[in-house]
C-alpha positions as YAML, in Angstrom:
chain: A
units: angstrom
residues:
- id: 1
  name: MET
  ca: [-49.18, -141.42, -23.00]
- id: 2
  name: THR
  ca: [-50.61, -144.84, -23.78]
- id: 3
  name: ALA
  ca: [-49.14, -147.73, -25.70]
- id: 4
  name: SER
  ca: [-51.46, -146.91, -28.58]
- id: 5
  name: GLU
  ca: [-50.12, -143.37, -28.90]
- id: 6
  name: ALA
  ca: [-46.45, -144.09, -29.41]
- id: 7
  name: ALA
  ca: [-44.00, -146.94, -29.75]
- id: 8
  name: PRO
  ca: [-42.31, -147.93, -26.48]
- id: 9
  name: PRO
  ca: [-38.73, -146.75, -26.00]
- id: 10
  name: SER
  ca: [-35.92, -149.21, -26.57]
- id: 11
  name: ALA
  ca: [-34.58, -151.04, -23.51]
- id: 12
  name: PRO
  ca: [-32.11, -148.86, -21.60]
- id: 13
  name: ALA
  ca: [-28.50, -149.94, -21.25]
- id: 14
  name: ASP
  ca: [-27.20, -151.07, -17.86]
- id: 15
  name: GLY
  ca: [-27.03, -148.12, -15.50]
- id: 16
  name: ASP
  ca: [-29.10, -145.97, -17.85]
- id: 17
  name: ARG
  ca: [-32.78, -145.41, -17.09]
- id: 18
  name: GLY
  ca: [-33.38, -144.30, -20.68]
- id: 19
  name: VAL
  ca: [-36.50, -142.30, -21.59]
- id: 20
  name: LYS
  ca: [-38.54, -141.02, -18.65]
- id: 21
  name: VAL
  ca: [-42.09, -142.30, -18.15]
- id: 22
  name: TYR
  ca: [-43.44, -138.77, -18.01]
- id: 23
  name: THR
  ca: [-43.08, -136.30, -20.89]
- id: 24
  name: ARG
  ca: [-44.99, -133.23, -19.62]
- id: 25
  name: THR
  ca: [-46.34, -132.75, -23.16]
- id: 26
  name: GLY
  ca: [-49.87, -133.50, -22.00]
- id: 27
  name: ASP
  ca: [-49.92, -131.03, -19.13]
- id: 28
  name: ASP
  ca: [-52.01, -128.63, -21.20]
- id: 29
  name: GLY
  ca: [-54.86, -131.14, -21.46]
- id: 30
  name: SER
  ca: [-54.02, -132.43, -24.93]
- id: 31
  name: SER
  ca: [-52.36, -135.58, -26.22]
- id: 32
  name: CYS
  ca: [-51.03, -137.00, -29.46]
- id: 33
  name: LEU
  ca: [-52.56, -139.70, -31.65]
- id: 34
  name: PHE
  ca: [-50.50, -142.17, -33.66]
- id: 35
  name: ASN
  ca: [-50.81, -139.93, -36.73]
- id: 36
  name: MET
  ca: [-49.16, -137.16, -34.62]
- id: 37
  name: GLU
  ca: [-52.35, -135.09, -34.48]
- id: 38
  name: ARG
  ca: [-52.89, -133.46, -31.10]
- id: 39
  name: ARG
  ca: [-56.37, -133.44, -29.61]
- id: 40
  name: ASP
  ca: [-57.91, -132.51, -26.28]
- id: 41
  name: LYS
  ca: [-57.85, -135.37, -23.80]
- id: 42
  name: ASP
  ca: [-61.64, -135.34, -23.54]
- id: 43
  name: ASP
  ca: [-61.97, -135.93, -27.30]
- id: 44
  name: ASP
  ca: [-64.12, -138.95, -28.09]
- id: 45
  name: VAL
  ca: [-61.10, -140.78, -29.54]
- id: 46
  name: PHE
  ca: [-59.36, -140.61, -26.16]
- id: 47
  name: GLU
  ca: [-62.58, -141.59, -24.40]
- id: 48
  name: ALA
  ca: [-62.62, -144.75, -26.54]
- id: 49
  name: LEU
  ca: [-58.91, -145.36, -25.96]
- id: 50
  name: GLY
  ca: [-59.41, -145.04, -22.21]
- id: 51
  name: ASP
  ca: [-62.19, -147.62, -22.15]
- id: 52
  name: VAL
  ca: [-60.19, -150.05, -24.30]
- id: 53
  name: ASP
  ca: [-57.25, -149.59, -21.93]
- id: 54
  name: GLU
  ca: [-59.50, -150.16, -18.91]
- id: 55
  name: LEU
  ca: [-60.81, -153.33, -20.55]
- id: 56
  name: GLY
  ca: [-57.30, -154.73, -20.84]
- id: 57
  name: VAL
  ca: [-56.70, -153.96, -17.15]
- id: 58
  name: ALA
  ca: [-59.99, -155.61, -16.14]
- id: 59
  name: ILE
  ca: [-58.99, -158.76, -18.00]
- id: 60
  name: GLY
  ca: [-55.60, -158.65, -16.28]
- id: 61
  name: VAL
  ca: [-57.31, -158.57, -12.87]
- id: 62
  name: ALA
  ca: [-59.47, -161.54, -13.90]
- id: 63
  name: CYS
  ca: [-56.33, -163.43, -14.92]
- id: 64
  name: ALA
  ca: [-54.84, -162.80, -11.47]
- id: 65
  name: HIS
  ca: [-57.86, -164.53, -9.92]
- id: 66
  name: LEU
  ca: [-57.71, -167.59, -12.16]
- id: 67
  name: GLU
  ca: [-56.36, -170.86, -10.85]
- id: 68
  name: ASP
  ca: [-54.21, -172.11, -13.70]
- id: 69
  name: PRO
  ca: [-54.88, -174.45, -15.31]
- id: 70
  name: ILE
  ca: [-58.63, -173.92, -15.24]
- id: 71
  name: ASP
  ca: [-58.81, -176.08, -18.37]
- id: 72
  name: GLU
  ca: [-56.49, -178.28, -20.41]
- id: 73
  name: ARG
  ca: [-53.01, -176.76, -20.89]
- id: 74
  name: GLY
  ca: [-54.16, -173.53, -19.27]
- id: 75
  name: ALA
  ca: [-55.75, -172.50, -22.56]
- id: 76
  name: LEU
  ca: [-58.19, -169.97, -21.07]
- id: 77
  name: LEU
  ca: [-55.49, -167.99, -19.28]
- id: 78
  name: ALA
  ca: [-53.35, -167.97, -22.43]
- id: 79
  name: ARG
  ca: [-56.32, -166.81, -24.49]
- id: 80
  name: LEU
  ca: [-57.13, -163.98, -22.10]
- id: 81
  name: LYS
  ca: [-53.53, -162.78, -22.31]
- id: 82
  name: GLU
  ca: [-53.70, -162.95, -26.11]
- id: 83
  name: ILE
  ca: [-56.86, -160.84, -25.96]
- id: 84
  name: GLN
  ca: [-54.96, -158.24, -23.94]
- id: 85
  name: SER
  ca: [-52.45, -157.98, -26.79]
- id: 86
  name: ARG
  ca: [-55.23, -157.70, -29.34]
- id: 87
  name: LEU
  ca: [-56.72, -154.85, -27.31]
- id: 88
  name: LEU
  ca: [-53.47, -152.95, -27.73]
- id: 89
  name: ASP
  ca: [-54.00, -153.46, -31.47]
- id: 90
  name: VAL
  ca: [-57.54, -152.15, -31.09]
- id: 91
  name: GLY
  ca: [-56.13, -149.08, -29.36]
- id: 92
  name: SER
  ca: [-53.69, -148.53, -32.20]
- id: 93
  name: ALA
  ca: [-56.54, -148.68, -34.71]
- id: 94
  name: VAL
  ca: [-58.64, -146.24, -32.67]
- id: 95
  name: ALA
  ca: [-55.65, -143.87, -32.34]
- id: 96
  name: THR
  ca: [-55.24, -143.72, -36.12]
- id: 97
  name: PRO
  ca: [-58.31, -141.96, -37.58]
- id: 98
  name: LEU
  ca: [-58.71, -143.33, -41.10]
- id: 99
  name: GLY
  ca: [-59.56, -140.08, -42.83]
- id: 100
  name: GLU
  ca: [-56.69, -138.13, -41.27]
- id: 101
  name: SER
  ca: [-53.81, -140.62, -41.36]
- id: 102
  name: SER
  ca: [-51.33, -141.67, -44.03]
- id: 103
  name: GLU
  ca: [-51.77, -144.94, -45.88]
- id: 104
  name: TRP
  ca: [-48.63, -146.31, -44.21]
- id: 105
  name: LYS
  ca: [-49.99, -145.66, -40.72]
- id: 106
  name: ARG
  ca: [-53.42, -147.01, -41.62]
- id: 107
  name: ASP
  ca: [-51.81, -150.22, -42.89]
- id: 108
  name: ARG
  ca: [-49.63, -150.53, -39.81]
- id: 109
  name: THR
  ca: [-52.60, -150.28, -37.46]
- id: 110
  name: SER
  ca: [-55.15, -152.26, -39.48]
- id: 111
  name: PHE
  ca: [-57.26, -154.69, -37.45]
- id: 112
  name: GLU
  ca: [-58.18, -157.98, -39.09]
- id: 113
  name: ALA
  ca: [-61.76, -159.29, -39.05]
- id: 114
  name: SER
  ca: [-60.39, -162.79, -38.40]
- id: 115
  name: HIS
  ca: [-59.76, -161.87, -34.75]
- id: 116
  name: ALA
  ca: [-63.53, -161.90, -34.13]
- id: 117
  name: THR
  ca: [-63.81, -165.27, -35.88]
- id: 118
  name: THR
  ca: [-61.23, -166.65, -33.45]
- id: 119
  name: LEU
  ca: [-63.36, -165.47, -30.53]
- id: 120
  name: GLU
  ca: [-66.41, -167.18, -32.01]
- id: 121
  name: ALA
  ca: [-64.55, -170.50, -32.15]
- id: 122
  name: TRP
  ca: [-63.52, -170.14, -28.51]
- id: 123
  name: ILE
  ca: [-67.09, -169.25, -27.49]
- id: 124
  name: ASP
  ca: [-68.45, -172.37, -29.20]
- id: 125
  name: GLU
  ca: [-65.76, -174.51, -27.55]
- id: 126
  name: TYR
  ca: [-66.58, -173.38, -24.00]
- id: 127
  name: ASP
  ca: [-70.32, -173.17, -24.55]
- id: 128
  name: ALA
  ca: [-70.38, -176.86, -25.51]
- id: 129
  name: HIS
  ca: [-69.44, -177.70, -21.90]
- id: 130
  name: LEU
  ca: [-72.06, -175.48, -20.26]
- id: 131
  name: PRO
  ca: [-75.64, -176.32, -19.24]
- id: 132
  name: PRO
  ca: [-78.23, -174.41, -21.28]
- id: 133
  name: LEU
  ca: [-79.44, -171.16, -19.78]
- id: 134
  name: LYS
  ca: [-83.00, -171.19, -18.45]
- id: 135
  name: THR
  ca: [-82.93, -167.71, -16.92]
- id: 136
  name: PHE
  ca: [-80.65, -164.68, -16.61]
- id: 137
  name: ILE
  ca: [-77.48, -165.19, -14.57]
- id: 138
  name: LEU
  ca: [-76.34, -162.53, -12.12]
- id: 139
  name: PRO
  ca: [-72.61, -161.75, -11.91]
- id: 140
  name: SER
  ca: [-71.46, -164.50, -9.54]
- id: 141
  name: GLY
  ca: [-69.65, -167.83, -9.55]
- id: 142
  name: GLY
  ca: [-66.61, -166.95, -7.45]
- id: 143
  name: HIS
  ca: [-63.93, -164.26, -7.67]
- id: 144
  name: ALA
  ca: [-62.55, -165.15, -11.11]
- id: 145
  name: SER
  ca: [-65.98, -165.52, -12.70]
- id: 146
  name: ALA
  ca: [-67.22, -162.24, -11.21]
- id: 147
  name: ARG
  ca: [-64.09, -160.46, -12.45]
- id: 148
  name: LEU
  ca: [-64.74, -161.76, -15.96]
- id: 149
  name: HIS
  ca: [-68.27, -160.36, -15.70]
- id: 150
  name: VAL
  ca: [-66.75, -156.97, -14.77]
- id: 151
  name: ALA
  ca: [-64.53, -157.19, -17.86]
- id: 152
  name: ARG
  ca: [-67.61, -158.07, -19.92]
- id: 153
  name: VAL
  ca: [-69.43, -154.85, -19.05]
- id: 154
  name: VAL
  ca: [-66.28, -152.79, -19.67]
- id: 155
  name: ALA
  ca: [-66.12, -154.42, -23.11]
- id: 156
  name: ARG
  ca: [-69.68, -153.27, -23.76]
- id: 157
  name: ARG
  ca: [-68.77, -149.73, -22.76]
- id: 158
  name: ALA
  ca: [-65.66, -149.75, -24.94]
- id: 159
  name: GLU
  ca: [-67.80, -150.91, -27.85]
- id: 160
  name: ARG
  ca: [-70.29, -148.08, -27.29]
- id: 161
  name: ARG
  ca: [-67.43, -145.57, -27.26]
- id: 162
  name: CYS
  ca: [-66.10, -146.89, -30.58]
- id: 163
  name: VAL
  ca: [-69.45, -146.93, -32.39]
- id: 164
  name: PRO
  ca: [-69.47, -143.16, -33.16]
- id: 165
  name: LEU
  ca: [-65.90, -143.39, -34.50]
- id: 166
  name: ILE
  ca: [-66.86, -146.29, -36.75]
- id: 167
  name: ARG
  ca: [-70.06, -144.60, -37.88]
- id: 168
  name: ARG
  ca: [-68.23, -141.50, -39.10]
- id: 169
  name: GLY
  ca: [-65.50, -143.52, -40.80]
- id: 170
  name: ASP
  ca: [-62.64, -142.81, -38.38]
- id: 171
  name: CYS
  ca: [-62.24, -146.45, -37.30]
- id: 172
  name: VAL
  ca: [-62.60, -149.79, -39.07]
- id: 173
  name: GLU
  ca: [-65.80, -151.75, -38.50]
- id: 174
  name: SER
  ca: [-63.81, -154.85, -37.47]
- id: 175
  name: VAL
  ca: [-62.94, -153.11, -34.17]
- id: 176
  name: GLY
  ca: [-66.61, -152.83, -33.22]
- id: 177
  name: VAL
  ca: [-67.30, -156.42, -34.25]
- id: 178
  name: TYR
  ca: [-64.37, -157.65, -32.15]
- id: 179
  name: LEU
  ca: [-65.47, -155.77, -29.04]
- id: 180
  name: ASN
  ca: [-69.02, -156.98, -29.49]
- id: 181
  name: ARG
  ca: [-67.87, -160.58, -29.77]
- id: 182
  name: LEU
  ca: [-65.42, -160.14, -26.90]
- id: 183
  name: SER
  ca: [-68.19, -159.33, -24.44]
- id: 184
  name: ASP
  ca: [-69.90, -162.58, -25.49]
- id: 185
  name: PHE
  ca: [-66.65, -164.48, -24.99]
- id: 186
  name: LEU
  ca: [-66.10, -163.00, -21.52]
- id: 187
  name: TYR
  ca: [-69.65, -163.94, -20.53]
- id: 188
  name: THR
  ca: [-69.12, -167.51, -21.69]
- id: 189
  name: ALA
  ca: [-65.69, -167.66, -20.04]
- id: 190
  name: ALA
  ca: [-67.18, -166.44, -16.75]
- id: 191
  name: ARG
  ca: [-69.74, -169.25, -16.78]
- id: 192
  name: PHE
  ca: [-67.10, -171.80, -17.77]
- id: 193
  name: VAL
  ca: [-64.81, -170.75, -14.91]
- id: 194
  name: ALA
  ca: [-67.65, -170.96, -12.38]
- id: 195
  name: MET
  ca: [-68.44, -174.48, -13.56]
- id: 196
  name: ARG
  ca: [-64.81, -175.65, -13.47]
- id: 197
  name: GLN
  ca: [-64.24, -174.18, -10.01]
- id: 198
  name: GLY
  ca: [-67.46, -175.69, -8.67]
- id: 199
  name: LYS
  ca: [-68.93, -172.29, -7.83]
- id: 200
  name: ALA
  ca: [-72.67, -171.76, -8.00]
- id: 201
  name: GLU
  ca: [-74.05, -169.10, -10.33]
- id: 202
  name: THR
  ca: [-76.82, -166.92, -8.97]
- id: 203
  name: PRO
  ca: [-79.97, -166.98, -11.12]
- id: 204
  name: TYR
  ca: [-82.18, -163.96, -11.60]
- id: 205
  name: LYS
  ca: [-85.41, -164.10, -9.62]
- id: 206
  name: LYS
  ca: [-88.44, -162.05, -10.54]
- id: 207
  name: ALA
  ca: [-89.78, -159.85, -7.76]
- id: 208
  name: LYS
  ca: [-92.89, -161.14, -6.09]
- id: 209
  name: ALA
  ca: [-96.09, -159.21, -6.54]
- id: 210
  name: VAL
  ca: [-97.34, -157.10, -3.63]
- id: 211
  name: GLY
  ca: [-99.20, -159.33, -1.18]
- id: 212
  name: GLU
  ca: [-97.56, -162.51, -2.49]
- id: 213
  name: GLY
  ca: [-95.34, -164.77, -0.40]
- id: 214
  name: GLU
  ca: [-93.97, -164.50, 3.10]
- id: 215
  name: GLY
  ca: [-93.84, -161.20, 4.87]
- id: 216
  name: ALA
  ca: [-96.81, -159.75, 3.02]
- id: 217
  name: SER
  ca: [-98.74, -157.21, 5.06]
- id: 218
  name: THR
  ca: [-102.29, -158.03, 6.05]
...
């Protein structure tokens, strides 16, 4: 059971462990959405939820590699943690198919378009400090930067998983826009971290033609 499928249990009293982590209800290969509909765990909704969940974990790993503060007031680390919370909101939206959920549940799990606008402002802020790109950059720039690149490609995968749900009207378009913009933010953040930590980024180099350069056979 994920955080997007059900509300977390209330904190247990002293000496009481409260609700168990495991429920056994998914042992048959199915699980429950927020609207209480049960679906097979390989349903495309759960595939999307899994990738969104993995994205939040990937960002958490990147945060663990960041030397805080990487920028003024540790803003980047705080922003990455805020993004992790927004991804839980994305999961809630994905877990509430629009055409099969009550108005109350749709309203409760709505995802605002303004979240993507916030990412755009952060992208512009960090990009203003970066040298212009003259070629493709390979995932590099130290541990934290490389981890942000990993999160970036997970964001792309999560977006691809959500596209069919959005296309058929099961999920709001703002979720796809947010994930699309998030991959751009993570790319920019990775470059910004490499610059601030004094780590070199590895540029893409085109392969030499056969017979060109050192080591060519004669």
